[in-house]
Structure formats: structure tokens, C-alpha cells
N, CA, C, O and CB atoms as a CASP TS submission, in Angstrom:
PFRMAT TS
TARGET T0000
AUTHOR 0000-0000-0000
METHOD Language model
MODEL 1
PARENT N/A
ATOM      1  N   UNK     1      29.868 -51.155 -23.665  1.00  0.00           N
ATOM      2  CA  UNK     1      29.793 -51.659 -25.015  1.00  0.00           C
ATOM      3  C   UNK     1      29.987 -53.174 -24.993  1.00  0.00           C
ATOM      4  O   UNK     1      30.969 -53.674 -24.445  1.00  0.00           O
ATOM      5  CB  UNK     1      30.844 -50.974 -25.916  1.00  0.00           C
ATOM      6  N   UNK     2      29.051 -53.890 -25.590  1.00  0.00           N
ATOM      7  CA  UNK     2      29.116 -55.342 -25.638  1.00  0.00           C
ATOM      8  C   UNK     2      29.615 -55.793 -27.004  1.00  0.00           C
ATOM      9  O   UNK     2      29.138 -55.331 -28.041  1.00  0.00           O
ATOM     10  CB  UNK     2      27.741 -55.960 -25.332  1.00  0.00           C
ATOM     11  N   UNK     3      30.568 -56.692 -26.984  1.00  0.00           N
ATOM     12  CA  UNK     3      31.106 -57.232 -28.229  1.00  0.00           C
ATOM     13  C   UNK     3      30.385 -58.546 -28.533  1.00  0.00           C
ATOM     14  O   UNK     3      30.388 -59.465 -27.713  1.00  0.00           O
ATOM     15  CB  UNK     3      32.660 -57.446 -28.133  1.00  0.00           C
ATOM     16  N   UNK     4      29.777 -58.628 -29.695  1.00  0.00           N
ATOM     17  CA  UNK     4      29.099 -59.842 -30.119  1.00  0.00           C
ATOM     18  C   UNK     4      30.137 -60.815 -30.669  1.00  0.00           C
ATOM     19  O   UNK     4      30.933 -60.447 -31.532  1.00  0.00           O
ATOM     20  CB  UNK     4      28.004 -59.532 -31.182  1.00  0.00           C
ATOM     21  N   UNK     5      30.136 -62.054 -30.177  1.00  0.00           N
ATOM     22  CA  UNK     5      31.128 -63.012 -30.670  1.00  0.00           C
ATOM     23  C   UNK     5      30.855 -63.404 -32.117  1.00  0.00           C
ATOM     24  O   UNK     5      29.708 -63.386 -32.565  1.00  0.00           O
ATOM     25  CB  UNK     5      31.144 -64.260 -29.789  1.00  0.00           C
ATOM     26  N   UNK     6      31.903 -63.755 -32.840  1.00  0.00           N
ATOM     27  CA  UNK     6      31.751 -64.238 -34.213  1.00  0.00           C
ATOM     28  C   UNK     6      31.462 -65.733 -34.230  1.00  0.00           C
ATOM     29  O   UNK     6      30.691 -66.224 -35.056  1.00  0.00           O
ATOM     30  CB  UNK     6      33.014 -63.935 -35.034  1.00  0.00           C
ATOM     31  N   UNK     7      32.094 -66.446 -33.304  1.00  0.00           N
ATOM     32  CA  UNK     7      31.906 -67.888 -33.238  1.00  0.00           C
ATOM     33  C   UNK     7      31.921 -68.339 -31.786  1.00  0.00           C
ATOM     34  O   UNK     7      32.472 -67.671 -30.911  1.00  0.00           O
ATOM     35  CB  UNK     7      32.994 -68.622 -34.048  1.00  0.00           C
ATOM     36  N   UNK     8      31.301 -69.493 -31.553  1.00  0.00           N
ATOM     37  CA  UNK     8      31.231 -70.055 -30.210  1.00  0.00           C
ATOM     38  C   UNK     8      31.759 -71.481 -30.224  1.00  0.00           C
ATOM     39  O   UNK     8      31.508 -72.243 -31.158  1.00  0.00           O
ATOM     40  CB  UNK     8      29.784 -70.017 -29.670  1.00  0.00           C
ATOM     41  N   UNK     9      32.494 -71.829 -29.175  1.00  0.00           N
ATOM     42  CA  UNK     9      32.955 -73.203 -29.037  1.00  0.00           C
ATOM     43  C   UNK     9      31.760 -74.093 -28.707  1.00  0.00           C
ATOM     44  O   UNK     9      30.694 -73.606 -28.329  1.00  0.00           O
ATOM     45  CB  UNK     9      34.055 -73.316 -27.940  1.00  0.00           C
ATOM     46  N   UNK    10      31.950 -75.389 -28.853  1.00  0.00           N
ATOM     47  CA  UNK    10      30.890 -76.372 -28.623  1.00  0.00           C
ATOM     48  C   UNK    10      30.238 -76.168 -27.255  1.00  0.00           C
ATOM     49  O   UNK    10      29.013 -76.121 -27.143  1.00  0.00           O
ATOM     50  CB  UNK    10      31.450 -77.798 -28.733  1.00  0.00           C
ATOM     51  N   UNK    11      31.063 -76.047 -26.223  1.00  0.00           N
ATOM     52  CA  UNK    11      30.551 -75.899 -24.854  1.00  0.00           C
ATOM     53  C   UNK    11      29.744 -74.611 -24.699  1.00  0.00           C
ATOM     54  O   UNK    11      28.676 -74.620 -24.087  1.00  0.00           O
ATOM     55  CB  UNK    11      31.711 -75.915 -23.845  1.00  0.00           C
ATOM     56  N   UNK    12      30.243 -73.516 -25.245  1.00  0.00           N
ATOM     57  CA  UNK    12      29.537 -72.232 -25.149  1.00  0.00           C
ATOM     58  C   UNK    12      28.221 -72.272 -25.931  1.00  0.00           C
ATOM     59  O   UNK    12      27.245 -71.631 -25.542  1.00  0.00           O
ATOM     60  CB  UNK    12      30.429 -71.086 -25.673  1.00  0.00           C
ATOM     61  N   UNK    13      28.200 -73.021 -27.027  1.00  0.00           N
ATOM     62  CA  UNK    13      26.966 -73.172 -27.799  1.00  0.00           C
ATOM     63  C   UNK    13      25.919 -73.897 -26.962  1.00  0.00           C
ATOM     64  O   UNK    13      24.747 -73.519 -26.964  1.00  0.00           O
ATOM     65  CB  UNK    13      27.231 -73.939 -29.118  1.00  0.00           C
ATOM     66  N   UNK    14      26.338 -74.935 -26.247  1.00  0.00           N
ATOM     67  CA  UNK    14      25.425 -75.645 -25.346  1.00  0.00           C
ATOM     68  C   UNK    14      24.882 -74.701 -24.280  1.00  0.00           C
ATOM     69  O   UNK    14      23.688 -74.715 -23.982  1.00  0.00           O
ATOM     70  CB  UNK    14      26.137 -76.840 -24.684  1.00  0.00           C
ATOM     71  N   UNK    15      25.754 -73.889 -23.713  1.00  0.00           N
ATOM     72  CA  UNK    15      25.332 -72.942 -22.682  1.00  0.00           C
ATOM     73  C   UNK    15      24.367 -71.907 -23.248  1.00  0.00           C
ATOM     74  O   UNK    15      23.364 -71.582 -22.613  1.00  0.00           O
ATOM     75  CB  UNK    15      26.549 -72.246 -22.068  1.00  0.00           C
ATOM     76  N   UNK    16      24.660 -71.390 -24.428  1.00  0.00           N
ATOM     77  CA  UNK    16      23.807 -70.386 -25.052  1.00  0.00           C
ATOM     78  C   UNK    16      22.404 -70.931 -25.309  1.00  0.00           C
ATOM     79  O   UNK    16      21.411 -70.250 -25.053  1.00  0.00           O
ATOM     80  CB  UNK    16      24.429 -69.902 -26.360  1.00  0.00           C
ATOM     81  N   UNK    17      22.327 -72.161 -25.815  1.00  0.00           N
ATOM     82  CA  UNK    17      21.034 -72.767 -26.137  1.00  0.00           C
ATOM     83  C   UNK    17      20.405 -73.472 -24.936  1.00  0.00           C
ATOM     84  O   UNK    17      19.266 -73.933 -25.009  1.00  0.00           O
ATOM     85  CB  UNK    17      21.196 -73.753 -27.279  1.00  0.00           C
ATOM     86  N   UNK    18      21.144 -73.554 -23.839  1.00  0.00           N
ATOM     87  CA  UNK    18      20.698 -74.220 -22.614  1.00  0.00           C
ATOM     88  C   UNK    18      20.307 -75.674 -22.890  1.00  0.00           C
ATOM     89  O   UNK    18      19.227 -76.130 -22.515  1.00  0.00           O
ATOM     90  CB  UNK    18      19.511 -73.461 -21.995  1.00  0.00           C
ATOM     91  N   UNK    19      21.223 -76.388 -23.561  1.00  0.00           N
ATOM     92  CA  UNK    19      21.015 -77.793 -23.875  1.00  0.00           C
ATOM     93  C   UNK    19      22.275 -78.578 -23.527  1.00  0.00           C
ATOM     94  O   UNK    19      23.351 -78.008 -23.346  1.00  0.00           O
ATOM     95  CB  UNK    19      20.646 -77.977 -25.369  1.00  0.00           C
ATOM     96  N   UNK    20      22.121 -79.890 -23.437  1.00  0.00           N
ATOM     97  CA  UNK    20      23.266 -80.753 -23.134  1.00  0.00           C
ATOM     98  C   UNK    20      24.106 -80.976 -24.390  1.00  0.00           C
ATOM     99  O   UNK    20      23.674 -80.682 -25.505  1.00  0.00           O
ATOM    100  CB  UNK    20      22.792 -82.109 -22.556  1.00  0.00           C
ATOM    101  N   UNK    21      25.307 -81.499 -24.188  1.00  0.00           N
ATOM    102  CA  UNK    21      26.186 -81.819 -25.317  1.00  0.00           C
ATOM    103  C   UNK    21      25.523 -82.858 -26.225  1.00  0.00           C
ATOM    104  O   UNK    21      25.620 -82.781 -27.449  1.00  0.00           O
ATOM    105  CB  UNK    21      27.558 -82.340 -24.811  1.00  0.00           C
ATOM    106  N   UNK    22      24.851 -83.826 -25.608  1.00  0.00           N
ATOM    107  CA  UNK    22      24.185 -84.867 -26.387  1.00  0.00           C
ATOM    108  C   UNK    22      23.042 -84.284 -27.221  1.00  0.00           C
ATOM    109  O   UNK    22      22.854 -84.686 -28.369  1.00  0.00           O
ATOM    110  CB  UNK    22      23.653 -85.968 -25.459  1.00  0.00           C
ATOM    111  N   UNK    23      22.289 -83.357 -26.668  1.00  0.00           N
ATOM    112  CA  UNK    23      21.209 -82.715 -27.422  1.00  0.00           C
ATOM    113  C   UNK    23      21.775 -81.920 -28.600  1.00  0.00           C
ATOM    114  O   UNK    23      21.188 -81.920 -29.683  1.00  0.00           O
ATOM    115  CB  UNK    23      20.381 -81.790 -26.502  1.00  0.00           C
ATOM    116  N   UNK    24      22.905 -81.245 -28.399  1.00  0.00           N
ATOM    117  CA  UNK    24      23.529 -80.505 -29.493  1.00  0.00           C
ATOM    118  C   UNK    24      23.981 -81.469 -30.592  1.00  0.00           C
ATOM    119  O   UNK    24      23.793 -81.192 -31.777  1.00  0.00           O
ATOM    120  CB  UNK    24      24.728 -79.676 -28.975  1.00  0.00           C
ATOM    121  N   UNK    25      24.569 -82.584 -30.207  1.00  0.00           N
ATOM    122  CA  UNK    25      24.966 -83.591 -31.202  1.00  0.00           C
ATOM    123  C   UNK    25      23.742 -84.122 -31.954  1.00  0.00           C
ATOM    124  O   UNK    25      23.792 -84.339 -33.165  1.00  0.00           O
ATOM    125  CB  UNK    25      25.719 -84.760 -30.520  1.00  0.00           C
ATOM    126  N   UNK    26      22.649 -84.327 -31.224  1.00  0.00           N
ATOM    127  CA  UNK    26      21.408 -84.801 -31.839  1.00  0.00           C
ATOM    128  C   UNK    26      20.891 -83.785 -32.865  1.00  0.00           C
ATOM    129  O   UNK    26      20.478 -84.165 -33.961  1.00  0.00           O
ATOM    130  CB  UNK    26      20.335 -85.063 -30.756  1.00  0.00           C
ATOM    131  N   UNK    27      20.914 -82.505 -32.512  1.00  0.00           N
ATOM    132  CA  UNK    27      20.494 -81.465 -33.452  1.00  0.00           C
ATOM    133  C   UNK    27      21.365 -81.475 -34.704  1.00  0.00           C
ATOM    134  O   UNK    27      20.859 -81.330 -35.816  1.00  0.00           O
ATOM    135  CB  UNK    27      20.547 -80.085 -32.785  1.00  0.00           C
ATOM    136  N   UNK    28      22.656 -81.643 -34.528  1.00  0.00           N
ATOM    137  CA  UNK    28      23.572 -81.685 -35.667  1.00  0.00           C
ATOM    138  C   UNK    28      23.231 -82.835 -36.617  1.00  0.00           C
ATOM    139  O   UNK    28      23.303 -82.685 -37.837  1.00  0.00           O
ATOM    140  CB  UNK    28      25.018 -81.822 -35.178  1.00  0.00           C
ATOM    141  N   UNK    29      22.860 -83.979 -36.049  1.00  0.00           N
ATOM    142  CA  UNK    29      22.565 -85.159 -36.864  1.00  0.00           C
ATOM    143  C   UNK    29      21.193 -85.104 -37.518  1.00  0.00           C
ATOM    144  O   UNK    29      21.030 -85.578 -38.642  1.00  0.00           O
ATOM    145  CB  UNK    29      22.665 -86.398 -36.021  1.00  0.00           C
ATOM    146  N   UNK    30      20.204 -84.537 -36.837  1.00  0.00           N
ATOM    147  CA  UNK    30      18.818 -84.690 -37.283  1.00  0.00           C
ATOM    148  C   UNK    30      18.164 -83.441 -37.854  1.00  0.00           C
ATOM    149  O   UNK    30      17.206 -83.555 -38.618  1.00  0.00           O
ATOM    150  CB  UNK    30      18.009 -85.162 -36.160  1.00  0.00           C
ATOM    151  N   UNK    31      18.644 -82.264 -37.513  1.00  0.00           N
ATOM    152  CA  UNK    31      18.003 -81.025 -37.963  1.00  0.00           C
ATOM    153  C   UNK    31      18.800 -80.425 -39.119  1.00  0.00           C
ATOM    154  O   UNK    31      19.879 -79.866 -38.922  1.00  0.00           O
ATOM    155  CB  UNK    31      17.886 -80.006 -36.794  1.00  0.00           C
ATOM    156  N   UNK    32      18.255 -80.548 -40.318  1.00  0.00           N
ATOM    157  CA  UNK    32      18.936 -80.038 -41.516  1.00  0.00           C
ATOM    158  C   UNK    32      19.143 -78.527 -41.469  1.00  0.00           C
ATOM    159  O   UNK    32      20.077 -78.008 -42.080  1.00  0.00           O
ATOM    160  CB  UNK    32      18.143 -80.401 -42.760  1.00  0.00           C
ATOM    161  N   UNK    33      18.277 -77.823 -40.747  1.00  0.00           N
ATOM    162  CA  UNK    33      18.378 -76.362 -40.701  1.00  0.00           C
ATOM    163  C   UNK    33      19.371 -75.869 -39.649  1.00  0.00           C
ATOM    164  O   UNK    33      19.687 -74.681 -39.605  1.00  0.00           O
ATOM    165  CB  UNK    33      17.015 -75.762 -40.428  1.00  0.00           C
ATOM    166  N   UNK    34      19.865 -76.779 -38.798  1.00  0.00           N
ATOM    167  CA  UNK    34      20.801 -76.371 -37.750  1.00  0.00           C
ATOM    168  C   UNK    34      22.139 -75.988 -38.379  1.00  0.00           C
ATOM    169  O   UNK    34      22.613 -76.675 -39.284  1.00  0.00           O
ATOM    170  CB  UNK    34      20.993 -77.505 -36.705  1.00  0.00           C
ATOM    171  N   UNK    35      22.755 -74.894 -37.908  1.00  0.00           N
ATOM    172  CA  UNK    35      24.033 -74.443 -38.487  1.00  0.00           C
ATOM    173  C   UNK    35      25.117 -75.520 -38.432  1.00  0.00           C
ATOM    174  O   UNK    35      25.235 -76.258 -37.454  1.00  0.00           O
ATOM    175  CB  UNK    35      24.522 -73.197 -37.757  1.00  0.00           C
ATOM    176  N   UNK    36      25.884 -75.588 -39.479  1.00  0.00           N
ATOM    177  CA  UNK    36      26.978 -76.553 -39.561  1.00  0.00           C
ATOM    178  C   UNK    36      28.152 -76.093 -38.700  1.00  0.00           C
ATOM    179  O   UNK    36      28.442 -74.901 -38.597  1.00  0.00           O
ATOM    180  CB  UNK    36      27.426 -76.744 -41.026  1.00  0.00           C
ATOM    181  N   UNK    37      28.815 -77.061 -38.090  1.00  0.00           N
ATOM    182  CA  UNK    37      29.982 -76.770 -37.266  1.00  0.00           C
ATOM    183  C   UNK    37      31.161 -76.387 -38.152  1.00  0.00           C
ATOM    184  O   UNK    37      31.272 -76.829 -39.296  1.00  0.00           O
ATOM    185  CB  UNK    37      30.342 -77.982 -36.379  1.00  0.00           C
ATOM    186  N   UNK    38      32.030 -75.563 -37.601  1.00  0.00           N
ATOM    187  CA  UNK    38      33.248 -75.136 -38.279  1.00  0.00           C
ATOM    188  C   UNK    38      34.417 -75.742 -37.509  1.00  0.00           C
ATOM    189  O   UNK    38      34.593 -75.463 -36.323  1.00  0.00           O
ATOM    190  CB  UNK    38      33.357 -73.558 -38.360  1.00  0.00           C
ATOM    191  N   UNK    39      35.205 -76.559 -38.173  1.00  0.00           N
ATOM    192  CA  UNK    39      36.346 -77.193 -37.515  1.00  0.00           C
ATOM    193  C   UNK    39      37.586 -76.336 -37.732  1.00  0.00           C
ATOM    194  O   UNK    39      37.902 -75.960 -38.861  1.00  0.00           O
ATOM    195  CB  UNK    39      36.572 -78.636 -38.053  1.00  0.00           C
ATOM    196  N   UNK    40      38.281 -76.032 -36.651  1.00  0.00           N
ATOM    197  CA  UNK    40      39.467 -75.173 -36.714  1.00  0.00           C
ATOM    198  C   UNK    40      40.722 -76.029 -36.802  1.00  0.00           C
ATOM    199  O   UNK    40      41.494 -76.111 -35.847  1.00  0.00           O
ATOM    200  CB  UNK    40      39.538 -74.236 -35.482  1.00  0.00           C
ATOM    201  N   UNK    41      40.920 -76.656 -37.932  1.00  0.00           N
ATOM    202  CA  UNK    41      42.089 -77.501 -38.126  1.00  0.00           C
ATOM    203  C   UNK    41      41.710 -78.794 -38.816  1.00  0.00           C
ATOM    204  O   UNK    41      40.548 -79.018 -39.154  1.00  0.00           O
ATOM    205  CB  UNK    41      42.765 -77.795 -36.795  1.00  0.00           C
ATOM    206  N   UNK    42      42.707 -79.641 -39.020  1.00  0.00           N
ATOM    207  CA  UNK    42      42.467 -80.884 -39.752  1.00  0.00           C
ATOM    208  C   UNK    42      42.529 -82.131 -38.879  1.00  0.00           C
ATOM    209  O   UNK    42      42.103 -83.202 -39.312  1.00  0.00           O
ATOM    210  CB  UNK    42      43.462 -81.012 -40.858  1.00  0.00           C
ATOM    211  N   UNK    43      43.041 -82.018 -37.678  1.00  0.00           N
ATOM    212  CA  UNK    43      43.145 -83.200 -36.822  1.00  0.00           C
ATOM    213  C   UNK    43      41.801 -83.493 -36.159  1.00  0.00           C
ATOM    214  O   UNK    43      40.927 -82.629 -36.085  1.00  0.00           O
ATOM    215  CB  UNK    43      44.241 -83.004 -35.751  1.00  0.00           C
ATOM    216  N   UNK    44      41.657 -84.725 -35.681  1.00  0.00           N
ATOM    217  CA  UNK    44      40.419 -85.113 -35.001  1.00  0.00           C
ATOM    218  C   UNK    44      40.196 -84.304 -33.727  1.00  0.00           C
ATOM    219  O   UNK    44      39.057 -84.139 -33.290  1.00  0.00           O
ATOM    220  CB  UNK    44      40.446 -86.601 -34.670  1.00  0.00           C
ATOM    221  N   UNK    45      41.260 -83.806 -33.136  1.00  0.00           N
ATOM    222  CA  UNK    45      41.162 -83.082 -31.878  1.00  0.00           C
ATOM    223  C   UNK    45      41.024 -81.575 -32.056  1.00  0.00           C
ATOM    224  O   UNK    45      41.029 -80.833 -31.074  1.00  0.00           O
ATOM    225  CB  UNK    45      42.361 -83.376 -31.039  1.00  0.00           C
ATOM    226  N   UNK    46      40.902 -81.120 -33.285  1.00  0.00           N
ATOM    227  CA  UNK    46      40.746 -79.680 -33.529  1.00  0.00           C
ATOM    228  C   UNK    46      39.441 -79.186 -32.913  1.00  0.00           C
ATOM    229  O   UNK    46      38.443 -79.906 -32.873  1.00  0.00           O
ATOM    230  CB  UNK    46      40.777 -79.371 -35.051  1.00  0.00           C
ATOM    231  N   UNK    47      39.468 -77.965 -32.443  1.00  0.00           N
ATOM    232  CA  UNK    47      38.282 -77.364 -31.834  1.00  0.00           C
ATOM    233  C   UNK    47      37.171 -77.205 -32.865  1.00  0.00           C
ATOM    234  O   UNK    47      37.425 -77.014 -34.055  1.00  0.00           O
ATOM    235  CB  UNK    47      38.627 -76.002 -31.209  1.00  0.00           C
ATOM    236  N   UNK    48      35.930 -77.289 -32.379  1.00  0.00           N
ATOM    237  CA  UNK    48      34.752 -77.114 -33.225  1.00  0.00           C
ATOM    238  C   UNK    48      34.040 -75.848 -32.775  1.00  0.00           C
ATOM    239  O   UNK    48      33.845 -75.620 -31.581  1.00  0.00           O
ATOM    240  CB  UNK    48      33.798 -78.360 -33.151  1.00  0.00           C
ATOM    241  N   UNK    49      33.655 -75.032 -33.746  1.00  0.00           N
ATOM    242  CA  UNK    49      32.969 -73.777 -33.469  1.00  0.00           C
ATOM    243  C   UNK    49      31.663 -73.711 -34.244  1.00  0.00           C
ATOM    244  O   UNK    49      31.466 -74.428 -35.225  1.00  0.00           O
ATOM    245  CB  UNK    49      33.863 -72.580 -33.821  1.00  0.00           C
ATOM    246  N   UNK    50      30.769 -72.830 -33.780  1.00  0.00           N
ATOM    247  CA  UNK    50      29.539 -72.523 -34.497  1.00  0.00           C
ATOM    248  C   UNK    50      29.488 -71.025 -34.713  1.00  0.00           C
ATOM    249  O   UNK    50      29.882 -70.248 -33.843  1.00  0.00           O
ATOM    250  CB  UNK    50      28.282 -73.025 -33.723  1.00  0.00           C
ATOM    251  N   UNK    51      29.000 -70.623 -35.875  1.00  0.00           N
ATOM    252  CA  UNK    51      28.861 -69.210 -36.199  1.00  0.00           C
ATOM    253  C   UNK    51      27.720 -68.622 -35.366  1.00  0.00           C
ATOM    254  O   UNK    51      26.592 -69.113 -35.417  1.00  0.00           O
ATOM    255  CB  UNK    51      28.601 -69.009 -37.726  1.00  0.00           C
ATOM    256  N   UNK    52      28.015 -67.580 -34.606  1.00  0.00           N
ATOM    257  CA  UNK    52      27.042 -66.978 -33.694  1.00  0.00           C
ATOM    258  C   UNK    52      25.817 -66.458 -34.446  1.00  0.00           C
ATOM    259  O   UNK    52      24.688 -66.705 -34.024  1.00  0.00           O
ATOM    260  CB  UNK    52      27.691 -65.839 -32.905  1.00  0.00           C
ATOM    261  N   UNK    53      26.022 -65.751 -35.542  1.00  0.00           N
ATOM    262  CA  UNK    53      24.904 -65.179 -36.303  1.00  0.00           C
ATOM    263  C   UNK    53      23.998 -66.283 -36.857  1.00  0.00           C
ATOM    264  O   UNK    53      22.776 -66.141 -36.856  1.00  0.00           O
ATOM    265  CB  UNK    53      25.433 -64.299 -37.458  1.00  0.00           C
ATOM    266  N   UNK    54      24.594 -67.378 -37.327  1.00  0.00           N
ATOM    267  CA  UNK    54      23.801 -68.501 -37.832  1.00  0.00           C
ATOM    268  C   UNK    54      22.987 -69.146 -36.716  1.00  0.00           C
ATOM    269  O   UNK    54      21.837 -69.531 -36.927  1.00  0.00           O
ATOM    270  CB  UNK    54      24.710 -69.545 -38.488  1.00  0.00           C
ATOM    271  N   UNK    55      23.580 -69.266 -35.527  1.00  0.00           N
ATOM    272  CA  UNK    55      22.844 -69.817 -34.387  1.00  0.00           C
ATOM    273  C   UNK    55      21.659 -68.937 -34.018  1.00  0.00           C
ATOM    274  O   UNK    55      20.569 -69.440 -33.742  1.00  0.00           O
ATOM    275  CB  UNK    55      23.771 -69.977 -33.180  1.00  0.00           C
ATOM    276  N   UNK    56      21.868 -67.629 -34.012  1.00  0.00           N
ATOM    277  CA  UNK    56      20.785 -66.706 -33.672  1.00  0.00           C
ATOM    278  C   UNK    56      19.667 -66.763 -34.720  1.00  0.00           C
ATOM    279  O   UNK    56      18.487 -66.731 -34.370  1.00  0.00           O
ATOM    280  CB  UNK    56      21.326 -65.267 -33.548  1.00  0.00           C
ATOM    281  N   UNK    57      20.033 -66.846 -35.991  1.00  0.00           N
ATOM    282  CA  UNK    57      19.033 -66.940 -37.061  1.00  0.00           C
ATOM    283  C   UNK    57      18.241 -68.244 -36.934  1.00  0.00           C
ATOM    284  O   UNK    57      17.020 -68.246 -37.097  1.00  0.00           O
ATOM    285  CB  UNK    57      19.714 -66.858 -38.453  1.00  0.00           C
ATOM    286  N   UNK    58      18.926 -69.346 -36.646  1.00  0.00           N
ATOM    287  CA  UNK    58      18.257 -70.632 -36.465  1.00  0.00           C
ATOM    288  C   UNK    58      17.292 -70.560 -35.281  1.00  0.00           C
ATOM    289  O   UNK    58      16.161 -71.039 -35.363  1.00  0.00           O
ATOM    290  CB  UNK    58      19.294 -71.761 -36.249  1.00  0.00           C
ATOM    291  N   UNK    59      17.741 -69.965 -34.199  1.00  0.00           N
ATOM    292  CA  UNK    59      16.908 -69.849 -32.998  1.00  0.00           C
ATOM    293  C   UNK    59      15.649 -69.021 -33.280  1.00  0.00           C
ATOM    294  O   UNK    59      14.558 -69.383 -32.840  1.00  0.00           O
ATOM    295  CB  UNK    59      17.714 -69.212 -31.846  1.00  0.00           C
ATOM    296  N   UNK    60      15.799 -67.928 -34.003  1.00  0.00           N
ATOM    297  CA  UNK    60      14.639 -67.096 -34.355  1.00  0.00           C
ATOM    298  C   UNK    60      13.643 -67.886 -35.201  1.00  0.00           C
ATOM    299  O   UNK    60      12.434 -67.770 -35.000  1.00  0.00           O
ATOM    300  CB  UNK    60      15.092 -65.829 -35.113  1.00  0.00           C
ATOM    301  N   UNK    61      14.134 -68.683 -36.141  1.00  0.00           N
ATOM    302  CA  UNK    61      13.246 -69.517 -36.967  1.00  0.00           C
ATOM    303  C   UNK    61      12.505 -70.528 -36.100  1.00  0.00           C
ATOM    304  O   UNK    61      11.324 -70.797 -36.320  1.00  0.00           O
ATOM    305  CB  UNK    61      14.049 -70.249 -38.067  1.00  0.00           C
ATOM    306  N   UNK    62      13.204 -71.086 -35.116  1.00  0.00           N
ATOM    307  CA  UNK    62      12.569 -72.044 -34.207  1.00  0.00           C
ATOM    308  C   UNK    62      11.452 -71.371 -33.414  1.00  0.00           C
ATOM    309  O   UNK    62      10.372 -71.939 -33.251  1.00  0.00           O
ATOM    310  CB  UNK    62      13.611 -72.654 -33.249  1.00  0.00           C
ATOM    311  N   UNK    63      11.713 -70.167 -32.923  1.00  0.00           N
ATOM    312  CA  UNK    63      10.693 -69.430 -32.169  1.00  0.00           C
ATOM    313  C   UNK    63       9.485 -69.134 -33.041  1.00  0.00           C
ATOM    314  O   UNK    63       8.346 -69.297 -32.602  1.00  0.00           O
ATOM    315  CB  UNK    63      11.271 -68.121 -31.612  1.00  0.00           C
ATOM    316  N   UNK    64       9.724 -68.699 -34.276  1.00  0.00           N
ATOM    317  CA  UNK    64       8.626 -68.389 -35.193  1.00  0.00           C
ATOM    318  C   UNK    64       7.799 -69.626 -35.512  1.00  0.00           C
ATOM    319  O   UNK    64       6.571 -69.557 -35.557  1.00  0.00           O
ATOM    320  CB  UNK    64       9.168 -67.782 -36.481  1.00  0.00           C
ATOM    321  N   UNK    65       8.455 -70.745 -35.733  1.00  0.00           N
ATOM    322  CA  UNK    65       7.710 -71.963 -36.059  1.00  0.00           C
ATOM    323  C   UNK    65       6.881 -72.435 -34.870  1.00  0.00           C
ATOM    324  O   UNK    65       5.798 -72.990 -35.055  1.00  0.00           O
ATOM    325  CB  UNK    65       8.669 -73.073 -36.504  1.00  0.00           C
ATOM    326  N   UNK    66       7.371 -72.223 -33.664  1.00  0.00           N
ATOM    327  CA  UNK    66       6.602 -72.601 -32.478  1.00  0.00           C
ATOM    328  C   UNK    66       5.383 -71.706 -32.302  1.00  0.00           C
ATOM    329  O   UNK    66       4.305 -72.188 -31.951  1.00  0.00           O
ATOM    330  CB  UNK    66       7.480 -72.536 -31.232  1.00  0.00           C
ATOM    331  N   UNK    67       5.543 -70.411 -32.540  1.00  0.00           N
ATOM    332  CA  UNK    67       4.408 -69.501 -32.361  1.00  0.00           C
ATOM    333  C   UNK    67       3.363 -69.685 -33.454  1.00  0.00           C
ATOM    334  O   UNK    67       2.173 -69.523 -33.185  1.00  0.00           O
ATOM    335  CB  UNK    67       4.889 -68.053 -32.345  1.00  0.00           C
ATOM    336  N   UNK    68       3.766 -70.017 -34.671  1.00  0.00           N
ATOM    337  CA  UNK    68       2.785 -70.235 -35.739  1.00  0.00           C
ATOM    338  C   UNK    68       2.072 -71.568 -35.571  1.00  0.00           C
ATOM    339  O   UNK    68       0.929 -71.708 -36.006  1.00  0.00           O
ATOM    340  CB  UNK    68       3.464 -70.178 -37.107  1.00  0.00           C
ATOM    341  N   UNK    69       2.714 -72.547 -34.953  1.00  0.00           N
ATOM    342  CA  UNK    69       2.060 -73.828 -34.679  1.00  0.00           C
ATOM    343  C   UNK    69       0.994 -73.679 -33.610  1.00  0.00           C
ATOM    344  O   UNK    69      -0.010 -74.390 -33.635  1.00  0.00           O
ATOM    345  CB  UNK    69       3.088 -74.872 -34.249  1.00  0.00           C
ATOM    346  N   UNK    70       1.199 -72.759 -32.665  1.00  0.00           N
ATOM    347  CA  UNK    70       0.255 -72.562 -31.572  1.00  0.00           C
ATOM    348  C   UNK    70      -1.010 -71.853 -32.023  1.00  0.00           C
ATOM    349  O   UNK    70      -2.055 -71.995 -31.387  1.00  0.00           O
ATOM    350  CB  UNK    70       0.906 -71.780 -30.462  1.00  0.00           C
ATOM    351  N   UNK    71      -0.938 -71.094 -33.105  1.00  0.00           N
ATOM    352  CA  UNK    71      -2.087 -70.307 -33.566  1.00  0.00           C
ATOM    353  C   UNK    71      -3.071 -71.161 -34.304  1.00  0.00           C
ATOM    354  O   UNK    71      -4.099 -70.663 -34.762  1.00  0.00           O
ATOM    355  CB  UNK    71      -1.641 -69.168 -34.452  1.00  0.00           C
TER
END
């Protein structure tokens, strides 16, 4: 039985999407449809997470837009 995570840390999000930290930061700044980060606390050093379901939905939209552009 596999447990689906609810949220992913910044590093795990990079690994899941197979992108660098800088590319993830770029997506956050430039892609309005990219899921917003969730900060776990109020200090500057608080961990940042992304909602797993939102990341998967965003990824599916990206795949669909790529396949419709190719047609």
C-alpha cells in the first residue's frame, strides 16, 4: 500500500518535477498557474511546502497543453 503525500518540501518538489531549485523559483515567479507555496510558520527560515494534489493537477495541465500544441 502506497501512501500519497499531502505536501512536499521544496527539495522534494524539485526531485518530483526533475528540475533545479532555480527553475522551481522561476516557475513560482513567472507561472501564474503554478501552485502557491505553503509556509509552515512565520519566520523567514520556516519550511516551505507545496500541496501534492495541486502539483499533480498543474503537471497534468502542462502535459495537456503540450499535446494540444503539437496537434
